[in-house]
VOLO-8893 format. One record per residue (C-alpha): x negated, y negated, z. Coordinates in Angstrom, 2 decimals, m for minus. Each point is the difference from the previous one (the first is absolute). Example, Ala and Ser with C-alpha at 12.3 -4.5 7.8 and 13.67 -1.06 7.14 Angstrom:
BEGIN
{{m12.30; 4.50; 7.80}},
{{m1.37; m3.44; m0.66}},
This chain:
BEGIN
{{m17.26; 17.27; m13.55}},
{{m2.23; 2.01; 2.28}},
{{1.70; 1.27; 3.17}},
{{m2.43; m0.18; 2.93}},
{{0.03; 0.26; 3.77}},
{{0.54; m3.17; 1.99}},
{{m3.60; m0.24; 1.19}},
{{m1.25; 0.41; m3.57}},
{{2.23; m2.83; m1.19}},
{{m1.31; m2.21; 2.81}},
{{m3.60; 0.73; m1.04}},
{{0.73; m0.64; m3.67}},
{{1.65; m3.36; 0.71}},
{{m2.85; m1.02; 2.34}},
{{m2.56; 0.89; m2.68}},
{{1.97; m1.84; m2.65}},
{{0.29; m3.23; 2.01}},
{{m3.65; 0.20; 1.12}},
{{m1.06; 0.22; m3.65}},
{{1.68; m3.34; m0.67}},
{{m3.04; m1.69; 1.56}},
{{m0.13; m3.06; 2.18}},
{{2.69; m2.00; m1.76}},
{{3.40; m1.00; 1.34}},
{{1.70; 2.13; 2.63}},
{{1.62; 2.98; m1.77}},
{{3.74; m0.15; m0.44}},
{{2.45; 2.87; 0.57}},
{{3.49; m0.44; m1.43}},
{{2.40; 2.39; 1.73}},
{{3.66; 0.92; m0.11}},
{{1.81; m2.29; 2.39}},
{{3.43; m0.46; 1.55}},
{{1.05; 3.33; 1.52}},
{{m1.94; 2.32; m2.32}},
{{m3.50; m0.76; 1.24}},
{{m2.25; 3.09; m0.31}},
{{m1.14; m0.29; 3.60}},
{{m1.40; 3.54; 0.31}},
{{m2.43; m0.73; m2.82}},
{{m0.50; m3.72; 0.44}},
{{m0.98; 0.04; 3.67}},
{{m3.15; 2.16; m0.33}},
{{m0.99; m1.84; m3.19}},
{{0.10; m3.36; 1.75}},
{{m1.73; 1.25; 3.13}},
{{m2.95; 1.11; m2.14}},
{{m0.41; m3.43; m1.59}},
{{m1.73; m2.66; 2.14}},
{{1.43; m2.83; m2.11}},
{{3.07; 0.14; m2.25}},
{{2.87; m2.10; m1.32}},
{{3.26; 1.90; 0.36}},
{{2.76; m1.23; m2.30}},
{{3.53; 1.22; 0.79}},
{{3.46; m1.49; m0.44}},
{{2.14; m0.31; 3.14}},
{{m2.50; 2.01; 2.05}},
{{1.44; 1.85; 2.96}},
{{m1.58; 0.33; 3.48}},
{{m1.26; 3.56; m0.65}},
{{m2.96; m1.23; m2.08}},
{{m3.29; 0.09; 1.98}},
{{m2.03; m3.21; m0.14}},
{{m3.50; 0.09; 1.49}},
{{m2.15; m3.11; 0.34}},
{{m1.40; 0.31; m3.53}},
{{3.41; 0.05; m1.72}},
{{1.35; m3.12; m1.70}},
{{3.78; 0.50; m0.39}},
{{1.01; m1.49; m3.33}},
{{3.49; m0.39; m1.44}},
{{2.44; m2.08; m2.01}},
{{2.85; 0.93; 2.36}},
{{m0.72; 0.22; 3.73}},
{{1.52; 2.91; 1.93}},
{{m0.08; 0.68; 3.74}},
{{m3.28; 1.91; m0.28}},
{{m1.87; m3.08; m1.25}},
{{2.11; m2.82; 1.46}},
{{m1.96; m2.29; 2.30}},
{{m3.28; 1.85; m0.64}},
{{m2.99; m2.32; 0.53}},
{{m1.71; 1.17; m3.21}},
{{3.12; 0.00; m2.17}},
{{m0.63; m0.94; m3.63}},
{{3.37; m1.11; m1.37}},
{{0.16; m0.61; m3.75}},
{{3.13; m2.00; m0.95}},
{{1.57; 1.57; m3.07}},
{{3.42; 0.80; m1.38}},
{{0.40; 3.76; 0.09}},
{{0.57; 0.22; m3.75}},
{{m3.46; m1.44; m0.56}},
{{m1.98; 2.09; 2.51}},
{{m1.02; 2.60; m2.64}},
{{m1.86; m2.75; m1.86}},
{{m2.19; m0.52; 3.06}},
{{m1.31; 3.57; m0.30}},
{{m1.37; m0.79; m3.46}},
{{m1.76; m3.07; 1.36}},
{{m0.82; m1.38; 3.45}},
{{1.28; 3.01; 2.00}},
{{m1.50; 2.78; m2.10}},
{{m0.04; 3.37; 1.83}},
{{m3.06; 2.04; 0.90}},
{{2.17; 2.87; 1.29}},
{{3.74; 0.66; m0.37}},
{{1.65; 2.32; 2.53}},
{{3.55; 1.16; m0.75}},
{{2.59; 2.30; 1.59}},
{{1.47; 2.45; m2.52}},
{{1.83; 3.28; m0.41}},
{{m1.82; 3.26; m0.58}},
{{m0.91; 0.50; m3.70}},
{{2.57; 1.30; m2.47}},
{{m0.86; 0.85; m3.61}},
{{m3.06; m2.21; m0.01}},
{{1.78; m2.95; 1.61}},
{{0.76; m1.45; 3.42}},
{{2.65; m2.45; 1.11}},
{{m0.60; m3.07; 2.14}},
{{3.31; 0.87; 1.63}},
{{1.39; m2.70; 2.28}},
{{m2.53; m2.73; m0.78}},
{{m0.79; m1.12; m3.57}},
{{m0.15; m3.78; 0.34}},
{{m3.46; m1.34; m1.02}},
{{m1.72; 3.38; 0.02}},
{{0.08; 0.81; m3.75}},
{{m1.77; m3.30; m0.65}},
{{m2.58; 0.79; 2.70}},
{{m0.66; 3.44; m1.51}},
{{m0.39; m1.48; m3.48}},
{{m2.40; m2.64; 1.30}},
{{m2.06; 2.70; 1.71}},
{{m0.14; 2.08; m3.18}},
{{m1.16; m3.02; m2.00}},
{{m2.73; m0.76; 2.55}},
{{m1.11; 3.61; 0.42}},
{{0.82; m0.03; 3.72}},
{{1.57; 2.74; 2.10}},
{{3.65; 0.98; 0.29}},
{{0.74; 2.33; 2.91}},
{{3.39; 1.59; 0.72}},
{{1.52; 1.39; 3.17}},
{{1.95; 2.95; m1.46}},
{{3.00; 0.55; 2.23}},
{{2.58; 2.75; m0.72}},
{{2.57; m1.95; 2.04}},
{{m0.09; m3.03; m2.32}},
{{3.12; m0.12; m2.23}},
{{m0.58; 0.33; m3.73}},
{{1.28; m3.17; m1.68}},
{{0.01; m1.00; m3.64}},
{{m0.79; m3.00; m2.17}},
{{m3.31; m1.74; 0.65}},
{{m0.50; 2.22; 3.05}},
{{m1.22; 2.88; m2.16}},
{{m3.73; m0.11; m0.77}},
{{m2.46; 2.46; m1.49}},
{{m2.40; 1.84; 2.27}},
{{m2.68; m1.15; m2.46}},
{{0.40; m3.50; 1.45}},
{{m0.97; 1.25; 3.46}},
{{m3.57; 0.88; 0.94}},
{{0.50; 1.74; 3.35}},
{{3.01; 1.60; 1.62}},
{{0.32; 0.98; 3.66}},
{{2.82; 2.34; 1.02}},
{{1.76; m1.32; 3.10}},
{{3.30; 1.29; 1.39}},
{{1.27; m3.03; 1.90}},
{{3.52; m1.16; 0.96}},
{{1.34; m3.08; m1.76}},
{{0.91; m3.15; 1.88}},
{{3.76; m0.39; 0.22}},
{{2.34; m2.75; 1.11}},
{{3.39; 0.13; 1.66}},
{{1.83; m3.29; m0.43}},
{{1.68; m1.44; 3.04}},
{{3.59; m1.15; m0.43}},
{{0.20; m3.65; m1.11}},
{{0.83; m2.52; 2.71}},
{{3.07; m2.20; m0.10}},
{{m1.74; m2.89; m1.75}},
{{m1.55; 2.29; m2.61}},
{{3.33; 1.67; m0.70}},
{{1.64; m3.37; m0.50}},
{{m2.79; m1.24; m2.28}},
{{0.05; 3.25; m1.96}},
{{3.76; m0.14; m0.43}},
{{m0.22; m3.54; m1.35}},
{{m2.58; 1.02; m2.60}},
{{1.90; 3.19; m0.87}},
{{3.10; m2.05; m0.81}},
{{m1.98; m1.64; m2.81}},
{{m1.05; 3.33; m1.59}},
{{2.29; 1.48; m2.62}},
{{0.17; 3.25; m1.93}},
{{m2.94; 0.62; m2.31}},
{{m2.44; m2.30; 1.82}},
{{m3.69; 0.82; 0.27}},
{{m1.39; m0.09; 3.53}},
{{m3.31; m0.76; 1.58}},
{{0.48; 2.10; 3.12}},
{{m2.73; m0.21; 2.62}},
{{m0.30; 1.21; 3.56}},
{{1.47; m1.70; 3.06}},
{{3.25; m0.76; 1.75}},
{{1.34; m2.54; m2.51}},
{{m0.66; 2.13; m3.10}},
{{1.52; 3.02; 1.77}},
{{3.05; m2.02; 0.99}},
{{0.33; m1.34; m3.54}},
{{m0.11; 3.50; m1.48}},
{{2.62; 1.15; 2.52}},
{{2.27; m2.66; m1.44}},
{{m0.27; 1.16; m3.64}},
{{0.55; 3.74; 0.35}},
{{3.36; m0.37; m1.74}},
{{m1.54; m1.72; m3.04}},
{{m0.64; 2.04; m3.13}},
{{m2.67; m0.05; m2.67}},
{{m2.66; m1.57; 2.22}},
{{m3.60; 0.12; m1.11}},
{{m3.25; m0.30; 1.95}},
{{m3.10; m1.87; m1.15}},
{{m2.10; m0.71; 3.05}},
{{m3.46; m0.15; 1.48}},
{{0.92; 2.61; 2.62}},
{{3.01; 1.76; 1.43}},
{{0.99; 1.98; 3.04}},
{{2.98; 2.11; 1.05}},
{{2.49; m2.67; m1.02}},
{{m0.41; 1.06; m3.63}},
{{0.69; 3.60; 0.96}},
{{3.21; m1.24; 1.64}},
{{0.99; m1.61; m3.32}},
{{m0.67; 3.28; m1.79}},
{{2.07; 2.00; 2.47}},
{{2.86; m2.49; m0.29}},
{{0.06; 0.28; m3.78}},
{{m0.84; m3.68; m0.39}},
{{m3.04; 0.41; m2.26}},
{{0.08; 0.09; m3.78}},
{{m1.01; 3.60; m0.76}},
{{m1.19; m0.97; m3.48}},
{{m2.63; m2.47; 1.23}},
{{m3.17; 1.06; 1.85}},
{{m0.62; m1.31; 3.50}},
{{m3.20; m1.99; m0.47}},
{{m2.42; m0.94; 2.75}},
{{m3.67; m0.18; 0.89}},
{{m0.04; 1.62; 3.44}},
{{2.37; 1.80; 2.35}},
{{0.24; 0.23; 3.77}},
{{2.63; 1.61; 2.19}},
{{1.29; 3.31; 1.34}},
{{m0.84; 3.59; m0.88}},
{{3.41; 0.16; m1.66}},
{{m1.01; m2.87; m2.27}},
{{m3.31; 1.70; m0.84}},
{{1.85; 3.20; m0.86}},
{{2.26; m1.98; m2.35}},
{{m2.85; m1.69; m1.89}},
{{m2.03; 3.23; m0.23}},
{{0.11; 1.35; m3.57}},
{{2.84; m2.41; m0.80}},
{{m0.47; m1.41; m3.53}},
{{2.66; m2.66; 0.67}},
{{m2.46; m1.71; 2.35}},
{{m2.67; m1.71; m2.08}},
{{m3.02; m1.23; 1.92}},
{{m1.49; m2.92; m1.92}},
{{m3.20; m1.94; 0.42}},
{{0.17; m3.45; 1.55}},
{{m0.77; m1.78; m3.26}},
{{3.34; 1.34; m1.23}},
{{2.31; m0.10; 3.04}},
{{m1.12; m3.47; 1.06}},
{{m0.44; m1.64; m3.38}},
{{2.44; m2.95; m0.02}},
{{0.61; 0.52; m3.72}},
{{1.00; 3.64; 0.59}},
{{2.18; m0.91; 2.99}},
{{1.71; m2.65; m2.12}},
{{1.11; 2.70; m2.46}},
{{2.09; 1.83; 2.61}},
{{3.74; m0.77; m0.24}},
{{1.51; m1.62; 3.08}},
{{m3.37; 0.10; 1.76}},
{{0.61; m0.75; 3.68}},
{{m3.06; m0.73; 2.11}},
{{0.32; m0.08; 3.80}},
{{m2.97; m1.37; 1.92}},
{{m0.61; m1.51; 3.41}},
{{m2.25; m2.64; 1.52}},
{{m1.28; m1.47; 3.24}},
{{1.26; m3.50; m0.91}},
{{1.98; m1.80; m2.67}},
{{m0.05; m3.78; m0.23}},
{{2.49; m2.54; m1.31}},
{{m1.69; 0.05; m3.42}},
{{0.66; 3.79; m0.20}},
{{m3.67; 0.82; 0.45}},
{{m0.59; 3.32; 1.78}},
{{m2.97; 0.99; 2.12}},
{{m0.26; 3.77; 0.35}},
{{m3.77; 0.22; 0.43}},
{{m1.45; m2.11; 2.81}},
{{0.57; m0.90; 3.63}},
{{m1.85; m3.07; 1.33}},
{{m2.26; 0.08; m3.08}},
{{m1.11; 3.60; 0.74}},
{{0.82; 2.63; m2.57}},
{{2.77; 2.37; 1.08}},
{{0.73; 1.99; m3.16}},
{{m0.46; m1.56; m3.46}},
{{1.91; m0.63; m3.20}},
{{0.78; 3.65; m0.65}},
{{2.65; 0.33; m2.67}},
{{2.21; m2.86; 1.18}},
{{m1.24; m2.52; m2.56}},
{{0.17; 2.55; m2.83}},
{{3.57; 1.06; 0.74}},
{{1.31; m3.48; 0.76}},
{{m1.21; m1.24; m3.38}},
{{0.99; 3.15; m1.90}},
{{3.50; 0.25; 1.47}},
{{0.65; m3.68; m0.66}},
{{m0.73; 0.53; m3.71}},
{{2.00; 3.24; m0.34}},
{{3.40; 0.02; m1.74}},
{{2.47; m0.42; 2.85}},
{{m2.90; 0.22; 2.45}},
{{m0.27; m1.68; 3.40}},
{{m2.71; m0.33; 2.63}},
{{1.26; m0.02; 3.58}},
{{m2.02; m1.13; 3.02}},
{{1.50; 1.77; 3.03}},
{{m1.08; m0.70; 3.58}},
{{1.34; m0.74; 3.46}},
{{0.65; m3.66; 0.72}},
{{m1.85; 0.30; 3.31}},
{{m3.29; 1.83; 0.54}},
{{0.64; 2.21; 3.06}},
{{m3.63; 0.39; 1.11}},
{{m1.27; m3.52; m0.62}},
{{3.38; m1.44; 1.16}},
{{0.02; m2.57; m2.80}},
{{2.10; m0.84; m3.03}},
{{m1.04; 1.67; m3.25}},
{{1.55; m2.86; m1.98}},
{{m2.42; m2.89; 0.37}},
{{m0.30; m3.51; m1.49}},
{{m3.28; 0.58; m1.83}},
{{m2.27; 3.02; 0.36}},
{{m3.65; m0.73; 0.71}},
{{m1.25; 3.38; m1.19}},
{{m0.85; 1.16; m3.55}},
{{3.14; 0.72; m2.01}},
{{0.74; 3.62; m0.92}},
{{3.02; m0.59; m2.25}},
{{2.56; m2.65; m0.96}},
{{3.01; m0.62; m2.27}},
{{2.13; 2.80; 1.42}},
{{3.57; 0.54; m1.11}},
{{1.23; m0.18; 3.58}},
{{m1.25; 0.13; 3.58}},
{{2.07; 2.36; 2.14}},
{{0.10; 0.11; 3.80}},
{{2.53; 1.24; 2.52}},
{{1.43; m3.53; m0.14}},
{{0.96; 0.18; m3.66}},
{{m1.18; m0.30; m3.60}},
{{m1.81; m3.16; m1.09}},
{{0.11; m0.15; m3.79}},
{{m3.12; m1.59; m1.45}},
{{m0.33; 0.57; m3.74}},
{{1.45; m2.76; m2.18}},
{{0.57; m2.43; 2.88}},
{{m1.91; m3.25; 0.34}},
{{m2.41; m0.27; 2.90}},
{{2.46; m1.81; 2.26}},
{{2.64; 2.67; m0.56}},
{{m2.57; 2.70; 0.63}},
{{m0.97; m1.58; 3.31}},
{{3.65; m0.50; 0.97}},
{{0.83; 3.65; m0.75}},
{{m2.99; 1.22; 2.00}},
{{0.95; m2.12; 3.01}},
{{3.73; 0.70; m0.08}},
{{0.01; 3.66; m1.08}},
{{m3.38; 1.55; 0.94}},
{{m1.43; m1.85; 3.00}},
{{0.83; 0.82; 3.60}},
{{2.61; m2.46; 1.37}},
{{m2.32; m1.08; 2.83}},
{{m2.49; m1.60; m2.42}},
{{2.33; m1.48; m2.62}},
{{0.01; m3.52; 1.47}},
{{m3.80; m0.03; 0.13}},
{{m0.19; 1.30; m3.56}},
{{2.33; m2.74; m1.22}},
{{m2.26; m2.61; 1.63}},
{{m3.05; 1.51; m1.67}},
{{1.86; 0.28; m3.32}},
{{0.66; m3.75; 0.08}},
{{m3.69; m0.67; 0.65}},
{{m0.89; 2.20; m2.97}},
{{2.45; m1.78; m2.30}},
{{2.30; 3.02; m0.16}},
{{3.06; m1.61; 1.57}},
């Protein structure tokens, strides 16, 4: 790795992409979520008249001039609704394969720690980045790192050799943090219902949001819990502080987002193992975790237990993410269960989230149970009529149950 000034890195990347000739628009793959190397990425993009920018769950701080094509397999608020959005449907566990084929990188831009003993750490965001770096090395394209002394040093697949990085730019920039708001009444009730089903020694997929936070709050008295997840936030730190985690098992995840206190805890903590997406999201790996408990949410669930978590009125809202991977993996795990947790009524759209038949692409199906503030609708092992009955009687809002029964009869479910 050669450490250079920011303007030198911008020139080198511009020269590299210009040398590619008049072929397809060059593609930059960058750290996404809340670890985007904005200080480095912004001047790089501004210097390129045409570029594809690939980032997972892109946030609004990414600059997009008229020549930028935002590209992603999971749409974040920074790309959502963009007129030039290039959405590539793909389960998160399979995204790394795209980098060896149709989405091969011309430049990879990552956000890392400062070097230590010939290595750097990807810190809070591992995810698909190791695969992107490997694809760049195989193609002979550039890997550029924003070297930030504030980035926590994390272990596992986060640690990479400086030999795998071409250019490093030293940037002292604050990290994005998140302070969770207290869960609302509905979320607390949903979380408590899920928590009741989690016993000692279970393995959790713990994401971010009111329902996961409320669920974690309900299992602080459990013991021997394990974490195998795509991402986690401060809720896992709460488990640690409560003594609920199994100290003999690493906490395994692919990216982290939360408070400064959380970042201090993961920094130089060998118990936290940051793993690449091909590992954390592989259904076969998830299925090996004892008592694997997956908690996901959706925009809609229909009477056939099909969940739509990706689209609104046929327009992409987010994407598959890890929901399909974890639903399948948890369902195959010994003692594992896949919960779909959501409010029975969508507060903004003012509509029921339990519907007769969704007319959007399906994100996941065959859940163990659908949980709302109304109750728990057990799905797995029931015939389709019992599934529909449980959804109507135990998950749907009372104001729509009569209508759902009428629709169920028309669908042959009653």
